[in-house]
C-alpha positions in Angstrom: -22.5 3.6 -35.1 -19.1 4.8 -33.7 -18.6 3.9 -29.9 -17.0 6.6 -28.1 -14.6 5.8 -25.2 -14.8 7.4 -21.6 -12.0 9.2 -21.6 -10.7 13.2 -22.2 -8.0 13.7 -24.4 -6.0 14.9 -21.3 -6.5 11.6 -19.6 -5.0 10.0 -22.7 -1.9 11.6 -22.6 -1.7 11.3 -18.4 -2.0 7.3 -18.4 0.8 7.7 -21.1 2.9 9.9 -19.5 2.4 8.6 -15.8 1.8 4.9 -16.4 3.9 3.9 -19.5 0.7 2.7 -21.5 -0.7 3.8 -24.6 -4.0 1.9 -24.9 -5.8 0.7 -28.1 -9.1 1.3 -28.8 -10.6 -1.9 -27.8 -8.2 -1.2 -24.2 -10.5 2.2 -24.1 -13.4 0.7 -24.4 -12.5 -2.2 -22.1 -11.0 0.1 -19.2 -14.2 1.9 -19.6 -16.2 -1.1 -18.9 -14.0 -2.0 -16.1 -14.9 1.3 -14.2 -18.6 0.8 -13.7 -17.5 -2.7 -12.6 -18.0 -3.1 -8.9 -15.2 -5.9 -8.6 -12.1 -3.6 -10.3 -13.2 0.0 -9.4 -12.7 1.1 -6.0 -14.7 4.8 -5.2 -12.1 6.7 -3.2 -12.4 10.2 -1.7 -13.9 13.0 -3.2 -14.1 11.9 -7.4 -11.4 9.5 -7.1 -11.2 6.0 -8.7 -8.9 3.1 -8.1 -9.4 0.8 -11.0 -7.6 -2.5 -12.2 -7.2 -3.4 -15.7 -5.2 -5.8 -17.3 -2.9 -6.6 -14.3 -2.4 -2.9 -13.0 -3.9 -0.6 -10.7 -4.7 3.3 -11.8 -5.4 6.2 -9.8 -7.7 8.3 -11.6 -10.1 11.4 -11.6 -13.4 10.2 -12.8 -17.1 12.0 -13.0 -19.4 9.4 -11.9 -22.5 10.6 -13.6 -21.3 9.1 -17.1 -17.9 7.9 -15.8 -15.6 9.9 -17.5 -11.7 10.2 -16.9 -10.8 13.3 -16.3 -7.4 12.7 -15.6 -4.9 9.7 -14.0 -2.8 10.4 -11.3 0.6 8.5 -10.6 0.0 5.7 -7.5 2.2 8.0 -5.2 -0.4 10.6 -5.4 -2.7 8.8 -3.4 -3.8 10.5 -0.3 -4.0 9.3 3.4 -7.7 8.5 3.1 -7.4 6.9 -0.1 -4.9 4.6 1.3 -7.2 4.2 4.4 -10.1 3.0 2.0 -7.8 0.5 0.1 -6.0 -0.8 3.3 -9.5 -2.1 4.3 -10.8 -3.0 0.6 -11.7 -6.6 0.6 -11.2 -6.2 -3.8 -8.1 -4.4 -3.3 -6.5 -7.7 -0.6 -7.7 -10.3 -2.9 -5.9 -8.9 -5.9 -3.1 -8.4 -3.6 -1.5 -6.2 -5.8 -0.4 -3.2 -3.6 0.5 -0.9 -6.0 -0.6 1.8 -4.0 2.2 0.7 -1.0 -1.0 0.3 1.4 -0.3 -2.8 3.0 3.1 -1.8 4.5 2.5 1.4 5.8 3.5 1.8 9.6 1.0 1.0 12.0 -0.8 4.3 13.7 0.6 5.2 16.6 -1.2 3.5 20.0 -0.8 5.0 23.5 0.8 2.6 25.6 -1.2 1.6 28.7 0.4 2.7 32.1 2.1 -0.1 33.6 0.1 -2.3 35.7 0.6 -4.7 38.3 0.5 -8.6 37.6 -2.0 -10.0 40.0 -0.9 -13.7 41.3 -3.8 -16.3 41.7 -3.3 -19.2 43.9 -5.1 -22.6 43.4 -7.2 -24.0 46.3 -5.0 -26.7 47.8 -4.9 -29.8 45.7 -3.1 -33.2 46.5 -1.4 -34.8 44.0 -3.5 -37.8 44.5 -6.4 -35.2 43.1 -4.7 -33.6 40.2 -1.1 -34.6 39.1 1.8 -32.2 39.8 2.4 -30.7 36.0 -1.4 -30.3 35.5 -1.3 -28.0 38.7 1.8 -25.9 37.7 0.3 -25.8 34.1 -3.2 -24.8 35.5 -1.6 -22.1 37.6 0.2 -20.9 34.8 -2.7 -20.6 32.4 -4.8 -18.5 35.0 -1.9 -16.3 35.8 -1.7 -15.3 32.4 -5.0 -14.7 31.8 -5.2 -12.4 35.0 -1.9 -10.6 33.5 -3.8 -9.9 30.3 -6.9 -8.5 32.3 
């Protein structure tokens, strides 16, 4: 019985063109197994998948009913939603191969808080016999820093 691969003919042309890879028959079958392996395939937006195979990430369009690869996209074709998913995916982080350049993305713009007055806190009068001077200053400094953060 002949085993079929999970690739549309068009997909095999695209993987060669966009990734410079020509899969052997065994590699095609192994890639197909990876598509359904939750450790190496990350579902993205719509019908896209990121799949890690033989040391490389691939971005592909796949029908999920039978995991048939329709085409391979270039890594730079990952949209912002795809990148957001990858940036927060434990598997992508664990493999530590940032092929989609999502970990070095600039942080989202944050709104700055309006200027806040610093609060000064005075400790009750303690004498050095009760508490050494450097501990009093350290406690005042920690208290003031804590109050400034609030």
